KOLMAR-487377 format. One record per residue: residue in one letter; x, y, z of N, C-alpha, C in turn. Coordinates in steps of 0.001 Angstrom, whole numbers, plus 500000, padded with zeros to 6 digits. Layout:
// KOLMAR-487377
aXYZXYZXYZ...
***
This chain:
// KOLMAR-487377
x500890498820500301500231499934499838501184500978499777x500384501934498859501251503270498953500946504179500485x502044505138500881501893505886502341501143507308502005x500432508075502671499851509147501849500597510202502289x500370511053502250501361512467502740501391512947503519x500883512361504564500354512451505508501887511831506547x501648510248506260502607509368506530504360509814506131x504281509941504994505238510348504486505780511611505431x505326512677505162505375514306506379506092514000507475x505618512724508545506080512398509387506813511223509946x507181510431508627508210509784508536509715510545508603x509092511444507559510407512281506545510610513166508105x509508513569509058509836514776510533510252514357511681x510033512978511875511087511650513427512474512220512579x512991511047511882514111511109510382515016512517510689x514095513301510844515411514579510945515368515031512102x514125514189512817514886515614514098515922514221514641x515970512518514530516846512510514874518106512282514646x518026512518512885519020513184512335519813514298512972x519082515326513417519674516202514010520344516599515360x519392515437516029520594514518517557521607514141516702x522207513036515939523220512285515685523838513577515221x523987514040514168524946515431514038525430516230515101x524502516734516161525035517673517481525789516811518740x525603514993517975526299514306518927527332512810518547x527275512924517054528504511796516781529274513419515857x528638514087515356529362515341513914530365516162514669x531022516043513559532417517398514017531940518713513365x531944519691513366531431521123512800532911521405512089x533296521942511182534217522757510378535159521942509906x534550520544509647535713519223509205535774520604507990x537698520141507167537896520578505964537945519091505331x537382519591503045537941518218502472538931519240502118x540191518454501883540626518604500467540404519700499073x540727520032498527540653520565497324541357520097496026x540065519853495106540599518916493872541527520043492733x542901519297492475543780520010491823543204519842490690x542504518586490575542078518615488713540696518652488865x539923518658487251538678518668487302537925517346487397x538380516946487193537543515190486953538709514533487942x537533512850488498538223511807489140537199510565488760x537868509798489266537909508545489151538126507736490700x536892507110490685536790506317492039537437504593491483x538062504584492812538100502724492139538285501703492932x536237501369492978536042500192493452536991499525493313x536710498141494447537085496365493881536508496011493734x535181495798492999534772494996492371535912493801491498x535450492668490755535315492264489739536413493026488455x535656493178488921535707494560486670537167495184486985x537204495483487948538551496723488062539776496045487473x539853495237487368541541494577486588541002494550485142x540506494349484607540088494893483266540242496683482736x539693497040484158540090498405483881540898499263483715x541745498498485194543771499171485117543953498331483905x544050497352483317545141497083482605544639497786480828x543191497872481066542509498526479754542230499569478832x542553500769480184542479502080480059543021502482480844x544427502680480506545142503951481127545401505364480463x544739504860479461544692506178478921543513507415479311x542914506556479830541526507110480473541697507989481666x542577507281482435543194508558483763543784509255483380x544303509662482679545263510591482547544117512011482698x545206512791483231544502514049483758542969514158484449x542923512814485075542769512773486462542043512574487964x542518512725488555542235512359490544541535510750490328x542655510112491584542071508760491417542433508268493005x540985507796493111540499507386494404540796505719494806x541958505262495392541240503921495820540698503794497386x540457502447497445539432502146498580540274501456499396x540265500412500940540632499184501104541786498639501367x541488497688500394542863496811500663543556497314499259x543634498230498686544136498320496838545331498488497592x546181499368498644547362498739498696548498497927498569x547985496049498545547859495645499320547854494828497814x547486495141496967548679494785495893549251495484494660x549504494909493306550611495172492890549997496352492024x549153496456491939548323497762491024548739498756492320x548628499221493269549126500461494028550434501012493481x550974500502493528551968501068493273552281501991491575x551608501075490624551547501370489800550014502656489379x549277502912489268547890503557489752548647504790489926x549369504235491518549539505864492043548470506141492378x547312506433493272546319507988493865546164508609494677x545509509326494195546353510741495310544814510677496404x544207510156496519543299509678497319543242508013498078x543467508068499614542721506520499618541690506978500737x540323506008501201539542506133501838539062504652502260x539236504752503902538644503522504462537587503891504987x536542503037505021535352503550505956535517502738507296x535659501823506945534372499787507947535097500477509146x534626500630510731534879501144511634536295499889512929x535541498529512000536774497616512512538500497836511810x538267499010511228540040498480511157540517499992512336x539484500841512908539779501715513912539659501433514993x538026500373515764538006500858516740537822499320517650x538416498914517007538064497424517898537952496373516483x538480495192516132537812493497515339538478492710516552x536850492009516046537278490907517501537525489680516532x537850489219514773538312488510514711539868489045514682x541125487916515216542624488219515360543363488641514310x542663487293512752543258487434511769542845488190511055x542003489070511539540707490478510288542143491509511065x542048491392512286543250492567513008544550492872512575x544724491553512622546357491673511651546327491676510569x545553491117509373544762491403507441544620493723508178x544321493680508924543987495128508422545540496121509036x545463496134509883546823496558510747548194496608508758x547836495395508423549355494745506937548057495873506181x547707496187506110546541497360505453547538498450505490x547155498844506393548277500439506898549494500477506598x550398498828507024551568499134506880552238499316505866x551384498307504867551730498289503007551680499865502984x550743500743502923549845501977502760551682502626502903x552108502907504431553478503500504433554683503178503551x554681501613503495555703501410503109555785501711501682x554673501341501119554515501618499193554007502561498741x553771504311500178553834505219499042554867506675498762x555043506356497876556242506881497671555979509202496957x555138509237496947553899510308496492553003510810497109x552226512173497023551396512820498037550219511751497743x549935511452499103548858510202499540548096511874500438x546943512075499938545224512034500942544679511197501497x545334510877502667544465509661503457542921509778503953x541701509581503776541057510407504445539878508856505170x539641509146506461538702508533506990537773509342507917x537285508689508650535433508497509873536929509496510854x536048509840511068536168510916512173536587509978513628x535961508719514142536010508517514998537192507610514317x537919507298513545538750506799513094540299507088514527x539668508326514976540580509379516303540416508299517095x539678507968517560539512506943518975540897506201519124x541627505342517597542611504698517952543916505218517178x544499504847517922546605505362517957546927504938517104x546694503176516831547570502646516168548091502708514831x547000502364514118547330502939512255547544504168512093x547707505510513613548267506944512826549687506593513093x550418505724514178551210505458514080552477504781513027x551895503751512303552121503371511428552152504762510632x551207505235509806551308506416508538552252507574509242x552125507616510389552654509035510342554182508720509609x554593507511509962556050507340509632556671507381508075x555149507827507291555841508330506102555314509873505723x556087510817505563555860512265505681555055512207504577x554808511596503213553836512081501985552290511542502250x552249511293502824551094510752503929550363511649504185x549453512744503781548305513257505019547332512953505007x546334513017506847545439512177506983544481513630506401x542821512962506400541880514022506551540983513299507225x539902514173508178538783512990508493537352513634508095x536452512999507987535155513205507454533680512894508410x532618513251508334531674512702509483531150511810508560x530500510411508657530499509287508529529233509022508657x528366510372509466527256510565510762525940509976509317x524770508725509747524514508877508436522471509718508670x522485510554507632521210511425508105520599510744506963x518693510639507540517494510632507272516567511584506868x515705512334506437514769513173506803514422513934505687x514123515412505479513180516243504568514619516458503894x514954516394502759515938516018502125516691517692501754x515985519135502311516849520522502374517614520136503989x517122519269504677518089519017505875519661517587505387x518417517321504146520011515888504013521190517077502855x520552517651502747521655518917501508522719519407502154x521570519583503457522626520903504436523530520187505001x523498518876505122524533517985506499525442517686505466x525232516788503757525969516616503353526395518141502456x526359519042502940527108520176501860528634520545503181x528105520622504105528705521335505729529237519652506016x529259518552505172530197517352505471529815516919507566x528436517398507116528596516870508601527563515481508457x527127514479507448526867513304507330527202513322506148x525719512062505908525684511706504834524789511174504029x525030509558502971523688508791502842524063507635503912x523329506795504559523669505899505293524918505504504235x526933504690505012527289504125504693527363502871504441x526849502257503917526603500580503528527855500526503231x528164501011502675530021500618501968530771501837501535x532137501534500820532848502391500985532997503172500024x531971502562498711531475503708497328530918504797498383x530288504670498557529163505889499510530230506991500260x530339507578500807530928508340501232532488508704499785x533079508072499546533915508162498512533137509090497517x532067508595497078531284509831496232531162510840496479x530658510914497670529726512753498305531677513218499082x532838511832499294533835513305498823534150514032497695x534273512726497277534016513727495893533190514303495036x531839514761494994531203515808495683531144516979495858x531722516934496901532394518017498136533703518305497499x534422517703497326536173518367496315535661518988495705x533860518649494702533939520577493642534366519686492457x534651518203492874535302517690491279533882518130490403x533709518410488834533126518742487384532567516815487153x533636516232487118532878514646486642533342513568487431x532935512514487920533217511434488829532530510172488089x533679509622487946533556508300487274533836507104488658x533108506359488735533231505079489113533236503913488192x534316503169488884534584501588488114534832500883489339x535002499659488902535267498421489478534081498473490915x533150498763489998531961498877491445530449498165490597x530677496556490524530084495825490171529102495545491000x529202495383492000527655495470492991526654494842492437x526929493025491957526367492029491803526182491223492731x525789491346493491525922490338495111524018489517495085x523472490318494349522284488899494222522249487726493742x523146487910492713523764486839491808524587485541492694x525513485982493942526004485693494446525293484854496163x524160485313496083523481484686497297522462483622497632x522837482712498427522156482133499124521689481758500493x520368480776501005520781479942501798520477477723501553x521302478012502484521887476551502173520266475880503291x520381474480502951519552473846503992519583473956505905x520601474751505507520899474427507041520699475992507829x519519476965506495518977477735506868520792479351506788x521653478572506924522909479564506803522867480343505120x522844481687505712523032482487504578524629482875504295x524228482620503085525811482731502775525818483860501206x527561484483500799527181485136500166528940485434499578x528956485348498432530340485477497653531165486449497498x531351487577498456532128488617497835533601488795497510x533211488602495603534448489029494503535122490496494961x536428490527494600537036491480494530538116490638493360x538353491932492428539268492284491056540893491226491871x540758491792493201542422491216494084542399489503494225x541841488762493802541516487526494386542199486301493996x543242486772492597543462484799492408544988486183492046x544917487460492828546740487718492707547222486963493352x548359486687493354549712485453494165549767486226495980x550184487785495260550399488855496194549119489244497687x548577488541497024547184488788497702545981487464498955x547651486787498867546325485756499236545629485736500739x546488486664501132545916486708502582544867488116502567x544357487794501945543341489589501914541792488747501777x541236488763503250539780488834503175539999486901502847x540480486708503244540842485292503011539396484786502957x539178483536502015538187482604501460537052483457500901x537223484929500848536134486125500476535376485070499092x536175484884498223536114484154496687535029482915496602x534951482669497692533901481200498783532835481911499144x531626481082498792530386481360500045530914481465501369x530343482723502318530957483082503303529677483801504432x529340483464505238528400483898505958528835485668505760x527452486947506473528135488062506167527489488386508174x528624489180508265528523488956509995528290490935509856x527969490447511306527040492025511513528521492897512367x528588494054511658530143494248511634531173493904512065x532044493725513170533305493259513610532692492155514119x531082491255514499531356490086515981531569489314514654x530631488190515662531018486387515112529351486192514875x528128487258515107526831487691514762526694487273513396x525842486372512304525295486147511570524250486513511016x524650487801509838522596487729509274522116487313508305x520834487484508906520043486930508574519124487539506971x519001486402506117518874486856504823518730488247504454x516788488673505957516341489846505496517452490949506139x518124490219506594519144491757507308519709491991505891x521153491191504750521242491015504539521007492284503099x519734491386503098518423492725502140518448494384502155x518325494098503441518080495158504400519038495967503690x520925495899504199521533496488504087521789496828502235x521798496028501951522004496302499744520573497162499639x519498496868499850518263498573500371518870499866500321x519814499713501537520353500986501691521420501084501588x522459500857500853523261500889500324522754501554498555x522062501156498126521323500918496610520455502144496662x519892502452497746519090504301497903519414505189497982x521067504968498872521839505933499099522755507052497823x522917505670496748522828506200495084522133506958494923x520863506944494429519993508062494171519601508786495112x519704509087496337520453510461496958521714511156496919x523038510509496345523538511094495804524164511571494586x523022510530493408522667511114492684521950512724493102x520699512777493339520358513820493914520740515071494063x521679515094495469522912516613495377522986516625494713x524464515517493530525772515864493110524838516843491668x523594516763491764522858517604490795522666518736490898x522348518983492349522333520285492651524154520869493090x524552520126493196525709521078493230526468520976491707x525634520586490774526539520951488929527650519451489416x527644518351489818528740517865489999528227516023489234x528111515689487470527917514606486855528596513203487476x527996512324487561528625511165488574528081509872486961x529055509225486737529389508410485543529446506651486136x528384506406485657528893504834485829529919503877484692x530831503755484378531277503160483466532175502286483768x531291501308485153531774499760484733530972498394484620x531266497807483970530409497054482603529799495901483305x528263495754482715527530495303484463527612495311486017x527553496528485844526992496909487107525581497415487557x525484496761489020524178496619488982523569497706489610x524430498842489803523768500055490238523482501345488854x521956501604489808520989502240488719520785503436488493x521629504204489831521285505435489733521755507104489490x522893506167488001523677507186487653523965506879486416x524332507899485478524193507368483881525533506727483230x524817505704482867525935504537482222527062505609480947x529043504986480786529886505299479756530237503950479695x530046503589478122530513502427477956531825503490477589x533552502924477708534802503410477496535014502826476888x534693502022475786534629501233474662534256502348473581x532809502560473727532594503615473017533229505506472871x533210505304474356533654506970474913535371507346473893x535858506327473771537487506454473484537109506122471288x535834506015470683535825506191469683536006507275469184
***
C-alpha cells in the first residue's frame, strides 16, 4: 500500500529530528576536505571488473585524480596507478576487530600503505578513527601521507536537511559501503565529473541460503586471484556468512537484503545531491547493478 502524504511527512519529520540529534552528538563541525586539483576524478572500487579497467583503460585516467579504497594498497596495482586519495570507512579498522586474523590483515594494510607510498597521498577516514592511535602511528612514519577526516553520520529525513548536512560535511547517506562516502567526498571536493569503476555490486547473483538456513554470500574482488593477496579477505571468493560489523553474529537473509536496499537507495540520494552541486557522476563499470547513475561505455567513449 502506498503511503499517504501525511505518513511520509511524519516519517521525514521523525527522521529529521533524529538526524539533527545524531549530528549534535556524533559529528564534528568545520570538517575540511582537500580541494580538488583536477577537474575530474575516478573512484576505483574493488569489484572484479576493476582489473580489466586498470589493464585496458590506462589512458582514460590521464589528467584525472584517482581514489582507491580498502585493501587496494595490498595489491601490485597500488604502486602502478599511484592514487592521490585513499578512503577507508569500515569502523573495524579503527575501533577494534573481534576477529584476530582480520585485525592482523587490517594492520598489514596500513603497513603496506606506509611502506609503498612514495608520492603525495591524502588518506581520508571517518572521524571516529581518531579513537585509535595504532594506525596513525604506522602512517605517521611516511611524510608523503596527509590524514583527513570526515563525518560518516547517517542522515535521513527532509531533502533540505540532508543536502545541508551533506554540503557542510556533517553527515552522509547511510554509508553501508566505502563507495558511498567516496562519492560524497568527491562531490564536496567540487570535481566536475566523477567516474566510478569496479562497482559491480552484483551481490544478489552470489547470495543463497543453505539447507541449514545459513545465508551465504560470495563477495568477489578484483584481487582475489593475485598471488600477493592470498591473505586478503581469506576465502572471500567462496561463499561466506555476512557478519554484523566486527562481530561473529551472522546476518539473516532479511538483514542482508536491507543492507543492500540502503546501499542502492544511498546512490539515488547522492545522484540527486550531485545534480544540485552541478557534479556529473558516471558509472563506467560494465554490468554494474547500480541504477542511479548514467552509464558510460569506455569502448564507445574512446571512439
